[in-house]
C-alpha positions as protocol buffer text, in pm:
chain_id: "A"
residue {
  index: 1
  type: UNK
  ca { x: -613 y: 4665 z: -2833 }
}
residue {
  index: 2
  type: UNK
  ca { x: -397 y: 4512 z: -2903 }
}
residue {
  index: 3
  type: UNK
  ca { x: -240 y: 4255 z: -2688 }
}
residue {
  index: 4
  type: UNK
  ca { x: 149 y: 4184 z: -2694 }
}
residue {
  index: 5
  type: UNK
  ca { x: 147 y: 3845 z: -2784 }
}
residue {
  index: 6
  type: UNK
  ca { x: 364 y: 3703 z: -2539 }
}
residue {
  index: 7
  type: UNK
  ca { x: 141 y: 3813 z: -2285 }
}
residue {
  index: 8
  type: UNK
  ca { x: -139 y: 3704 z: -2403 }
}
residue {
  index: 9
  type: UNK
  ca { x: 59 y: 3340 z: -2428 }
}
residue {
  index: 10
  type: UNK
  ca { x: 176 y: 3356 z: -2097 }
}
residue {
  index: 11
  type: UNK
  ca { x: -207 y: 3440 z: -2028 }
}
residue {
  index: 12
  type: UNK
  ca { x: -257 y: 3144 z: -2187 }
}
residue {
  index: 13
  type: UNK
  ca { x: -50 y: 2896 z: -2053 }
}
residue {
  index: 14
  type: UNK
  ca { x: -207 y: 3007 z: -1703 }
}
residue {
  index: 15
  type: UNK
  ca { x: -545 y: 2919 z: -1769 }
}
residue {
  index: 16
  type: UNK
  ca { x: -432 y: 2560 z: -1930 }
}
residue {
  index: 17
  type: UNK
  ca { x: -267 y: 2570 z: -1579 }
}
residue {
  index: 18
  type: UNK
  ca { x: -654 y: 2617 z: -1395 }
}
residue {
  index: 19
  type: UNK
  ca { x: -787 y: 2401 z: -1553 }
}
residue {
  index: 20
  type: UNK
  ca { x: -546 y: 2077 z: -1544 }
}
residue {
  index: 21
  type: UNK
  ca { x: -559 y: 2151 z: -1142 }
}
residue {
  index: 22
  type: UNK
  ca { x: -909 y: 2167 z: -1112 }
}
residue {
  index: 23
  type: UNK
  ca { x: -994 y: 1828 z: -1349 }
}
residue {
  index: 24
  type: UNK
  ca { x: -713 y: 1686 z: -1098 }
}
residue {
  index: 25
  type: UNK
  ca { x: -836 y: 1857 z: -787 }
}
residue {
  index: 26
  type: UNK
  ca { x: -1236 y: 1677 z: -913 }
}
residue {
  index: 27
  type: UNK
  ca { x: -1043 y: 1327 z: -949 }
}
residue {
  index: 28
  type: UNK
  ca { x: -856 y: 1364 z: -561 }
}
residue {
  index: 29
  type: UNK
  ca { x: -1212 y: 1380 z: -396 }
}
residue {
  index: 30
  type: UNK
  ca { x: -1362 y: 1178 z: -635 }
}
residue {
  index: 31
  type: UNK
  ca { x: -1134 y: 905 z: -498 }
}
residue {
  index: 32
  type: UNK
  ca { x: -1136 y: 957 z: -166 }
}
residue {
  index: 33
  type: UNK
  ca { x: -1519 y: 961 z: -199 }
}
residue {
  index: 34
  type: UNK
  ca { x: -1498 y: 613 z: -327 }
}
residue {
  index: 35
  type: UNK
  ca { x: -1231 y: 500 z: -48 }
}
residue {
  index: 36
  type: UNK
  ca { x: -1533 y: 665 z: 160 }
}
residue {
  index: 37
  type: UNK
  ca { x: -1800 y: 439 z: 65 }
}
residue {
  index: 38
  type: UNK
  ca { x: -1582 y: 118 z: 30 }
}
residue {
  index: 39
  type: UNK
  ca { x: -1456 y: 168 z: 395 }
}
residue {
  index: 40
  type: UNK
  ca { x: -1807 y: 237 z: 488 }
}
residue {
  index: 41
  type: UNK
  ca { x: -1963 y: -103 z: 338 }
}
residue {
  index: 42
  type: UNK
  ca { x: -1728 y: -333 z: 451 }
}
residue {
  index: 43
  type: UNK
  ca { x: -1796 y: -188 z: 818 }
}
residue {
  index: 44
  type: UNK
  ca { x: -1848 y: -419 z: 1039 }
}
residue {
  index: 45
  type: UNK
  ca { x: -2183 y: -382 z: 1241 }
}
residue {
  index: 46
  type: UNK
  ca { x: -2141 y: -332 z: 1584 }
}
residue {
  index: 47
  type: UNK
  ca { x: -2360 y: -517 z: 1797 }
}
residue {
  index: 48
  type: UNK
  ca { x: -2660 y: -344 z: 1999 }
}
residue {
  index: 49
  type: UNK
  ca { x: -2656 y: -82 z: 1764 }
}
residue {
  index: 50
  type: UNK
  ca { x: -2983 y: -1 z: 1508 }
}
residue {
  index: 51
  type: UNK
  ca { x: -2881 y: -195 z: 1146 }
}
residue {
  index: 52
  type: UNK
  ca { x: -3214 y: -10 z: 993 }
}
residue {
  index: 53
  type: UNK
  ca { x: -3591 y: 49 z: 1068 }
}
residue {
  index: 54
  type: UNK
  ca { x: -3739 y: -300 z: 1193 }
}
residue {
  index: 55
  type: UNK
  ca { x: -3623 y: -294 z: 1602 }
}
residue {
  index: 56
  type: UNK
  ca { x: -3394 y: -518 z: 1778 }
}
residue {
  index: 57
  type: UNK
  ca { x: -3386 y: -829 z: 1868 }
}
residue {
  index: 58
  type: UNK
  ca { x: -3151 y: -837 z: 2151 }
}
residue {
  index: 59
  type: UNK
  ca { x: -3180 y: -889 z: 2482 }
}
residue {
  index: 60
  type: UNK
  ca { x: -3009 y: -558 z: 2602 }
}
residue {
  index: 61
  type: UNK
  ca { x: -3214 y: -315 z: 2408 }
}
residue {
  index: 62
  type: UNK
  ca { x: -3400 y: -105 z: 2569 }
}
residue {
  index: 63
  type: UNK
  ca { x: -3799 y: -96 z: 2508 }
}
residue {
  index: 64
  type: UNK
  ca { x: -4031 y: 102 z: 2582 }
}
residue {
  index: 65
  type: UNK
  ca { x: -4267 y: 37 z: 2917 }
}
residue {
  index: 66
  type: UNK
  ca { x: -4684 y: -46 z: 2723 }
}
């Protein structure tokens, strides 16, 4: 089966545009993730909020009775 040259050119052109759009989508998502991580890194910790696995030294923290 022979494919007309104009049809083959159109198909190749469409595929090239799909690949370009997919790459651009990937770059946009990577940029959004990078910005989101930077915002989280620069965010100031909230007073009274747990900062990790250590117990809080805040006097207002609720401690279970022993």
